[in-house]
C-alpha positions in Angstrom: 31.9 -27.0 -66.3 29.2 -29.7 -67.3 26.6 -29.6 -70.1 23.3 -31.5 -69.4 24.9 -34.8 -70.9 27.9 -34.7 -68.4 30.4 -33.8 -70.6 33.4 -31.4 -68.9 34.1 -28.1 -70.3 36.2 -25.2 -69.0 35.5 -21.6 -69.5 37.5 -18.2 -68.8 34.3 -16.1 -68.8 33.1 -15.7 -65.1 29.5 -14.4 -65.5 27.3 -16.6 -63.8 23.9 -17.0 -63.0 20.9 -19.1 -61.4 19.0 -21.5 -63.3 15.4 -22.5 -62.8 16.7 -25.2 -60.3 19.3 -22.7 -58.5 22.5 -23.9 -60.2 25.0 -21.8 -61.2 25.5 -21.5 -65.1 27.3 -19.5 -67.6 25.6 -17.8 -70.3 25.4 -21.2 -72.8 23.8 -23.2 -69.9 26.7 -25.1 -68.7 26.8 -25.7 -64.6 29.6 -24.3 -62.8 31.1 -27.2 -60.8 33.3 -27.3 -57.7 34.7 -30.0 -55.4 32.7 -31.0 -52.2 33.4 -29.9 -49.0 32.6 -32.3 -46.2 33.5 -32.3 -42.0 33.7 -30.2 -39.2 35.4 -27.7 -39.8 34.6 -28.3 -43.7 37.5 -29.4 -45.7 37.4 -29.8 -49.6 37.4 -33.1 -50.6 40.1 -32.9 -53.7 39.8 -36.4 -54.5 36.2 -36.4 -54.9 34.2 -35.6 -58.2 33.4 -32.0 -59.0 29.6 -31.4 -58.5 27.4 -28.7 -59.8 27.2 -25.8 -57.4 23.8 -25.3 -56.3 22.6 -22.0 -54.7 19.9 -23.2 -51.9 16.9 -20.9 -51.3 16.9 -21.7 -47.5 17.1 -19.1 -45.0 20.2 -19.5 -42.5 20.0 -17.7 -39.3 22.9 -15.4 -38.6 25.6 -16.2 -36.4 27.9 -13.4 -34.9 31.6 -13.8 -35.3 33.2 -15.0 -32.4 36.9 -15.2 -33.3 39.2 -14.0 -36.2 42.8 -14.7 -36.9 45.3 -12.5 -38.9 48.8 -13.6 -40.3 50.8 -10.8 -41.6 54.7 -10.1 -42.6 56.3 -7.0 -41.8 59.0 -5.3 -43.6 62.3 -5.9 -41.8 64.0 -3.1 -43.5 61.3 -0.4 -42.6 61.9 2.2 -39.8 59.9 2.3 -36.5 57.6 5.1 -36.4 58.4 7.4 -33.4 55.0 8.8 -32.8 52.9 7.7 -29.7 49.7 5.6 -30.1 
């Protein structure tokens, strides 16, 4: 989190709201920060300096999901069900 002078603070309080510039801020007005993402697909730039998180007021066109992926682990000691699908 950053104050108006650019000093870094840490907080455990997860209550945030938008200020007049649409920055995410806590109850004391400190700006929530995060690492920027760049590229396609976007990759978090962990070596960069954290930046204030701003929520744009732009409308984004809807886009249907085209693919999905899931990774799961099955317990090898579980029994196999004996019912038909």
